[in-house]
C-alpha positions, 0 to 999 in steps of 0.5 A: 500500500502507498506510504502517502496513503498510510501517512494521511489516513493514520492522521485522519483516523487518529483525529476522528477517534480523538474527536469524541474524547476531546469533546467529551473531556471538555464537556465533563471539565466544563460541568464538573458537578453534573459529571460528578452527579452522573458518576455518582448515579453509577455507584462509583466512589469519589465522583468529583475526583473521578469527574476531573480525572476522567475529563482530563484523561479524555481531553489530554488523551484525545489531544495526544492522539491528534498530535501522535504523542505517546499513542501506544500508552494513550490508546491502551488507557482510553481503550480500558477506560472506554470498556469500563465506562461502557460496562458501568454506564451502558449496561444494556442487559440490565436496562429497562426494555424501553431503553435497551436498544439505544443503550446497546447501540451506545455500548457497541459503539464504545466497544468499537471505539475501544477496538480502534484504541487497541489498534492504535496502541498496537500499531502506533501513531504512524509516520506523521506524528510526534512519536515518529519524529521522536523515534527518528531523532533518537535513531539519529542520536544513537547512530554509530559514527 
């Protein structure tokens, strides 16, 4: 496959995956009390602390994906977070019958996003990224004379 295609499609893929996290993170951080109330409704402890932590993870993790910084670690962290959030907040198997269809769609969407995050974690950011630039710089610094 054409290297130019891989270069630009990997950037587009990172951007599209990151968009959901960035917008969600901004929303959570912009409404800590509302986010904390939602987290508390899931029965989780320390909802205000979790609201800030999750908002920061989503915002800064999403931005890291866009620029291609530490994407293997960020992809894994966002995948684990997305699966955990899906199980707690989109448990369609225990939702009322009238809400099961939409809840299942949200759950499956999140599981698919987690799959994308795992692929990014496994394959890396691609050539047009801070990670690739740092790797190229490191190989130049340690090149034998």
